[in-house]
C-alpha positions in Angstrom: 120.2 109.0 79.2 118.0 110.4 76.4 120.0 107.7 74.4 118.7 105.2 76.4 114.9 106.4 76.9 115.5 106.5 73.0 116.1 103.1 72.5 113.4 102.0 75.0 110.8 103.8 73.2 111.6 102.2 70.1 112.0 98.7 71.1 108.7 99.1 73.2 107.0 101.0 69.7 108.1 97.6 67.5 107.3 95.2 70.6 103.5 97.0 70.6 103.8 96.3 66.4 104.8 92.9 65.9 102.3 91.9 68.9 99.6 93.7 67.4 100.6 92.2 64.4 100.3 88.4 65.6 97.9 89.1 68.0 95.7 92.2 67.4 92.9 93.7 69.3 91.0 93.8 66.1 91.3 93.2 62.8 92.2 96.3 60.9 89.4 98.2 59.3 90.2 101.5 59.1 90.4 103.0 55.9 90.8 106.9 56.2 91.3 109.0 59.7 88.1 110.5 59.3 86.0 107.3 60.0 88.3 106.8 63.3 87.8 110.3 64.0 84.3 110.2 64.0 84.4 107.0 66.5 86.4 109.5 68.8 84.5 112.3 68.7 81.3 110.4 69.3 83.0 109.1 72.3 83.0 112.6 73.3 79.4 113.1 72.8 77.3 111.0 75.1 74.6 111.1 77.5 76.7 112.8 79.8 76.9 116.2 78.0 73.4 116.4 77.8 71.8 115.4 81.2 74.5 115.5 83.9 74.6 119.1 85.0 75.5 119.3 88.8 73.8 123.3 89.1 71.3 123.3 87.0 69.0 124.0 90.2 70.5 126.9 91.5 70.8 129.7 89.1 73.3 131.9 91.0 76.1 129.2 90.5 75.2 127.8 87.1 77.3 130.5 84.9 80.2 130.6 87.7 80.4 127.0 87.6 80.4 126.6 83.8 83.0 129.2 83.5 85.1 127.5 85.9 84.2 124.0 83.8 85.5 125.9 80.4 88.6 126.9 81.6 89.7 124.0 83.4 88.6 122.1 80.0 91.0 123.9 78.0 93.8 123.8 80.4 93.4 120.4 82.8 91.0 118.1 80.4 92.2 118.6 76.7 95.9 117.6 77.6 95.0 114.9 79.7 92.4 113.8 76.7 95.6 113.8 74.2 97.6 112.0 76.7 95.0 109.0 77.4 94.4 108.6 73.7 98.5 108.7 72.7 98.4 106.2 75.5 96.5 103.3 73.8 97.9 104.9 70.3 101.4 103.9 71.2 100.9 100.8 73.1 98.0 99.0 71.2 96.9 97.8 74.4 94.1 97.6 76.4 93.2 99.7 80.0 95.3 96.6 81.9 98.0 96.0 79.8 98.6 99.3 78.3 101.0 99.9 81.7 103.6 97.6 80.4 105.6 100.6 79.5 106.1 101.4 83.5 104.9 97.9 85.6 104.7 100.1 88.9 101.9 101.7 87.8 99.7 98.6 86.5 97.4 99.6 89.7 96.4 103.0 87.7 94.7 100.2 85.2 92.5 98.8 87.9 91.3 102.0 89.3 90.4 102.6 85.8 88.3 99.9 85.9 86.9 100.7 89.0 85.6 103.9 87.9 84.8 102.6 84.5 82.5 100.2 86.4 80.4 102.8 88.4 80.2 105.3 85.5 78.6 102.1 83.9 76.0 101.3 86.3 74.9 104.5 86.0 74.3 105.4 82.6 72.4 102.4 82.1 69.9 103.9 85.0 69.3 106.9 82.9 68.9 105.1 80.1 65.7 103.5 82.0 64.6 107.1 82.7 65.0 108.0 79.5 62.8 104.7 77.9 60.2 105.5 80.3 59.8 109.4 79.0 59.8 108.3 75.6 56.9 106.0 76.0 55.0 108.3 78.0 55.6 110.7 75.0 53.1 109.1 72.8 50.0 109.7 75.1 46.8 111.6 73.7 48.5 114.5 75.7 52.3 114.8 77.5 51.2 113.3 81.2 53.5 116.3 82.6 51.5 119.1 80.9 48.6 118.8 83.5 48.5 118.0 87.2 47.3 114.8 88.6 44.7 114.4 91.3 46.4 111.5 92.9 49.7 113.3 93.3 51.5 113.5 96.8 53.1 116.1 97.2 50.0 118.2 95.6 50.9 119.5 92.1 50.0 122.9 91.4 49.1 125.1 88.4 51.0 127.5 86.1 51.3 131.4 86.7 50.4 131.2 90.7 53.1 131.3 93.3 54.0 128.0 94.3 53.6 126.5 97.7 56.1 125.1 99.9 54.3 121.9 100.2 53.7 121.2 96.2 55.3 120.7 92.8 55.1 121.5 89.0 53.7 119.2 87.0 56.8 118.0 85.5 58.1 117.7 88.4 55.3 116.1 90.0 54.9 113.4 87.1 58.6 112.3 86.9 58.9 112.0 90.7 55.5 110.4 91.2 54.8 108.1 88.3 58.4 107.5 86.7 60.3 106.9 89.8 57.4 106.0 92.4 59.8 107.9 94.8 60.5 108.0 98.4 60.3 111.3 99.5 62.1 110.5 102.9 65.2 109.7 101.7 66.8 106.4 102.1 65.2 106.0 105.6 63.9 102.3 105.9 65.6 101.3 103.0 65.2 101.2 99.3 61.6 100.7 99.0 60.0 98.2 96.8 61.1 97.8 93.4 59.5 99.9 90.6 58.7 97.2 87.8 58.0 99.5 85.0 60.9 101.1 85.2 62.9 97.6 86.0 61.9 96.4 82.8 63.0 99.6 80.9 66.0 98.8 82.5 66.2 95.6 81.7 66.0 96.6 78.0 68.5 99.0 77.6 71.0 96.2 79.0 69.3 93.4 76.6 70.1 96.2 73.9 73.3 97.2 75.6 74.7 93.9 75.4 74.0 93.6 71.3 76.0 96.6 70.5 78.5 95.8 72.7 78.6 92.1 71.9 79.8 93.1 68.1 82.9 95.1 70.0 83.8 98.8 67.8 81.9 97.5 64.6 78.3 97.5 65.9 79.1 100.7 68.0 80.5 102.9 65.1 77.2 102.2 63.5 75.8 104.0 65.7 78.5 107.1 65.6 76.8 109.1 62.4 72.6 108.6 64.0 73.7 109.2 67.2 75.5 112.3 66.6 73.8 113.9 63.6 70.6 113.6 65.4 72.1 114.7 69.0 73.1 118.1 67.3 70.1 118.8 65.0 68.3 118.4 68.2 70.1 120.6 70.2 70.3 123.6 67.4 67.0 123.1 67.6 66.5 123.1 70.9 68.5 126.1 71.5 66.8 127.9 68.7 63.7 127.2 71.1 65.1 128.3 74.1 66.2 131.8 73.4 62.0 132.5 72.4 61.2 131.6 76.0 59.9 133.7 78.7 62.7 134.1 81.1 65.4 132.3 79.7 67.7 135.2 80.3 67.2 134.6 84.3 70.3 132.8 84.3 72.3 135.8 83.3 70.3 138.4 85.8 70.7 135.9 89.2 74.1 135.1 88.2 76.4 136.1 91.1 80.3 135.6 90.2 81.3 135.4 93.9 80.3 132.3 94.8 83.4 131.6 93.1 85.3 133.1 96.0 82.8 131.9 98.9 84.5 128.2 98.8 86.4 125.4 97.0 83.8 123.0 96.4 82.4 124.6 93.1 86.5 124.7 92.0 86.8 121.0 92.8 83.5 119.9 91.4 84.6 122.1 87.8 87.8 120.0 87.6 85.6 116.6 88.6 83.0 117.9 86.1 85.8 118.6 82.9 87.3 115.3 83.4 84.1 113.4 83.2 82.6 115.4 80.0 85.7 114.7 78.0 85.5 110.7 79.1 88.8 110.7 81.1 90.0 108.4 83.7 88.1 105.0 83.0 89.5 103.8 80.3 87.8 104.2 77.2 90.5 106.6 75.4 93.2 104.1 76.0 91.0 101.6 74.1 90.1 103.8 71.4 93.6 104.7 70.8 94.5 101.4 70.7 92.2 101.0 67.5 94.3 104.0 65.6 94.8 103.0 62.3 98.6 102.2 61.1 99.0 104.9 58.7 100.2 108.4 59.7 97.1 110.1 61.8 96.9 113.6 63.3 95.8 113.2 66.7 95.9 116.2 67.5 93.4 117.4 65.1 91.6 114.4 66.3 91.9 115.4 69.6 90.7 119.2 69.3 88.1 118.4 67.0 86.7 116.1 69.7 87.2 118.9 72.5 85.1 120.7 70.3 82.5 118.4 69.9 82.0 117.9 73.8 82.0 121.5 74.8 79.1 122.2 71.5 77.1 119.3 73.0 77.4 120.1 76.9 77.5 123.9 76.6 74.1 124.4 74.4 72.2 121.7 76.7 73.6 123.8 79.5 71.9 126.9 78.2 68.9 125.3 77.1 68.2 123.5 80.6 69.1 126.9 82.5 66.9 128.8 80.1 64.1 126.3 80.8 64.4 126.8 85.2 64.3 130.5 84.6 61.2 130.2 81.9 59.6 127.9 85.0 60.7 130.3 87.9 58.9 133.0 85.8 55.8 130.6 85.8 55.4 130.4 89.4 56.8 133.6 90.4 60.5 132.8 91.9 59.9 129.9 93.1 60.6 126.2 91.0 61.5 123.6 94.2 63.8 121.8 91.8 66.0 119.1 93.4 69.6 118.9 93.1 71.4 115.7 91.2 70.2 113.5 88.7 66.7 114.4 88.1 66.7 118.0 87.8 67.8 117.9 84.0 65.2 114.9 83.2 62.8 117.6 84.8 63.7 120.7 83.1 63.8 118.4 79.8 60.3 117.6 80.3 59.5 121.1 80.9 61.2 122.5 78.0 59.4 120.3 75.4 56.0 121.1 77.1 56.8 124.5 76.1 57.6 124.1 72.3 54.7 123.7 69.2 54.5 119.9 68.4 55.5 119.4 71.9 54.6 115.0 71.5 57.0 115.0 68.4 60.2 116.8 70.0 59.3 115.1 73.1 59.6 111.3 71.4 62.5 112.8 69.3 64.1 114.2 72.6 63.7 111.3 75.1 64.3 108.8 72.3 67.8 110.6 71.5 69.0 110.7 75.0 68.3 106.9 74.9 70.1 106.1 72.4 72.9 108.1 73.8 72.5 106.4 76.8 72.9 102.7 75.3 75.9 104.0 72.9 78.0 105.2 76.0 76.9 102.0 78.4 78.1 99.7 75.5 81.1 101.6 75.1 82.4 101.5 78.9 81.5 97.9 78.4 83.7 97.7 75.4 86.1 99.0 77.5 85.8 96.6 80.3 86.2 93.2 77.8 89.0 95.0 76.1 91.0 93.7 79.1 90.5 90.3 78.3 93.1 89.1 75.7 94.1 85.8 74.4 92.8 84.0 71.4 90.9 81.2 73.5 89.4 83.9 75.7 88.2 85.8 72.4 86.0 83.0 71.3 83.9 82.8 74.2 83.5 86.4 74.8 79.8 86.1 74.2 79.9 84.5 77.1 81.7 87.4 79.1 79.2 90.4 77.9 76.5 87.7 78.8 78.0 87.6 82.6 78.6 91.1 83.0 75.5 92.4 81.4 73.5 89.9 83.9 75.5 91.2 86.8 74.8 95.0 86.1 71.4 94.4 85.2 70.8 92.0 88.4 72.9 95.1 90.4 70.4 98.0 88.8 67.5 96.7 89.5 67.5 95.9 93.2 69.2 99.5 93.8 68.5 101.5 90.8 64.8 100.6 89.9 63.2 101.0 93.7 61.6 103.8 95.1 65.1 105.3 96.3 66.9 104.6 92.9 67.5 108.2 92.7 69.6 109.0 95.7 71.8 105.7 94.7 72.2 107.8 91.5 73.0 110.9 93.1 75.3 109.2 95.2 77.2 107.4 92.7 77.4 109.8 90.3 78.6 112.2 93.1 81.1 110.3 94.5 82.5 106.8 92.8 81.5 108.3 89.3 83.2 112.1 89.4 85.6 112.1 92.7 88.5 109.2 91.8 88.8 110.8 88.3 91.3 113.6 89.7 93.6 111.3 91.3 93.5 108.4 88.7 94.1 111.5 85.9 97.2 113.0 88.2 98.7 109.2 88.1 98.3 108.9 84.5 100.3 112.1 84.2 102.8 111.2 86.6 104.0 107.8 85.4 104.3 109.0 81.5 106.3 112.2 82.5 108.2 111.4 85.9 108.7 107.7 85.8 108.4 106.3 82.2 109.4 109.6 80.6 108.1 112.6 78.8 110.4 112.5 76.2 110.4 108.7 75.5 106.7 108.6 75.7 106.8 112.0 73.1 109.3 110.2 70.6 107.1 107.0 71.0 103.8 109.5 69.6 106.0 110.3 66.7 107.0 106.8 65.9 103.0 105.6 66.0 101.6 108.7 64.1 104.1 110.8 63.3 103.1 113.9 65.4 105.6 114.9 68.0 103.0 116.2 71.4 103.0 120.4 71.3 104.8 122.2 74.2 101.4 123.0 75.4 100.5 119.1 76.1 103.9 118.7 77.7 104.0 121.5 80.0 100.4 120.4 81.3 101.4 116.6 82.0 104.1 118.1 84.0 102.3 120.9 86.3 99.1 119.5 86.7 99.8 116.1 88.7 100.9 117.7 91.7 98.2 120.1 91.9 95.8 117.4 91.3 97.5 115.3 93.9 96.7 118.1 96.5 93.4 118.9 95.9 92.7 115.4 96.1 94.8 115.0 99.5 93.4 118.2 100.9 90.0 117.5 100.3 90.6 113.9 102.0 91.9 115.4 104.8 88.4 117.4 105.5 86.2 113.9 104.3 84.8 113.5 108.4 83.6 116.8 108.0 82.7 117.8 104.4 81.3 114.2 102.9 79.9 110.7 104.1 81.8 108.0 105.3 80.4 105.6 102.7 81.2 108.0 99.8 85.0 108.8 100.6 84.9 104.9 101.6 84.0 103.9 98.2 86.4 106.3 96.6 89.3 105.0 98.3 88.5 101.6 97.4 88.4 102.2 93.5 91.3 104.6 93.5 93.5 101.7 96.3 94.8 99.4 93.5 97.3 102.3 92.7 98.6 102.2 96.2 98.7 98.5 96.4 100.6 98.1 93.7 103.2 100.4 94.1 103.5 98.9 97.3 104.2 95.5 96.6 106.1 96.5 93.5 108.4 98.1 95.7 108.4 95.5 98.0 109.3 93.0 95.7 111.9 94.7 93.9 113.8 95.1 96.8 113.9 91.4 97.6 114.6 91.0 94.4 117.7 92.8 94.9 118.7 91.7 98.0 118.7 88.1 96.8 121.0 89.1 93.5 123.3 90.7 95.9 123.7 88.4 98.6 123.8 85.3 95.7 126.9 87.5 94.7 
């Protein structure tokens, strides 16, 4: 059996090499391993690491959540990160065609594209928010330093108790003058389009198009600038956060008993770990397919990317948590901070308002977040476009890029750029962006470990880069799939009581290609076997 697997793996490697030579995804351009490593590492330093932190609004749960996140990042996300990257390295194909190694799993590729689609839509909206705050940073003074008389609900001055029907200056400015948010939720519809925000959103997608249309070339030119700027900014913000009065509140208010009060925080930590490492939406497979042919230390690349992701995520979480603690001290134990996508933007605004040279740091911060948003969304667009193969299609790739960007731009303008846009973004992040990652990651590990064969796959990795995956990786690939599937099925069984119908329907729609392809493939294979048997 091992001989057969070995032969199959060798033939797969040879066919992948021959195909990449005849009709490559792109010209060989990597002169050394460092440039390729920088590209992979940069994919894990994006807007999600500095913006999406689910428990910023609740300092009791922030540190326990981050503890679980780091545990699952090491035991779950890192092995799966290596697995997806290696899958691209071995097959040298895109998100859909890489499943030639196990045709019954072709639905996994479609599910990954679905997750990629929703993530791209969400990140484009965040880019518009960052661009809006960047533009407002050039006022004679930061507009969220003081209360506006026209703000509704009322804005409260600092260093006094915060009334129940009022908001902090940064909170009020962001909701009233950037988002023009409907306070009653989605009752009565999405509301009117916020045209200032819509124009920023369109600008984002114009830039995303110009980055994505050049494929990986233009993105790689952003890598050095955005990563160095992001880490420089995080180090400066971390040093400034230590000096905030009330920064230690997240340690004092921490309540570790929340780990035993429910299953939700554990599940969200798993989903968050997968999201922060860019797992289950196909980007890693695409990047793996661009791996240079010479010997490459894939494990070193994965470890460096893991470290870059963890450093950026943890420093930003510490800065935002410290800022929330300082905010609560200013308003005597109250901040009225909402959960969801807007909390990080409000806290970043609060942070730059508290440091010397606030306008400079505000402009630098939100411009960096804007660049991270555009580059992250462009990389996701490139992931979707990498599925279109063939010489004739590549000649008109620019037209496909225009159609894709226009479609995202139109959908985002009429939904995310409205008065109820923040509620839509919260919905996207909580449901189709986060939850499908668990079953998709489990399906990938199941296919490689139990369908194609872990031994054959490891031999393919060795033939591709001269490196055999570590025992730790192989054990995690074998153990985690049944656990992840059990977690997802358990939560799915409780969905009429714990979630919205619309959210679970979209999640099931995203992962449904996995089951549908398995069903159709099994039926077709049975019919072929019956025809062959009857013919005999």
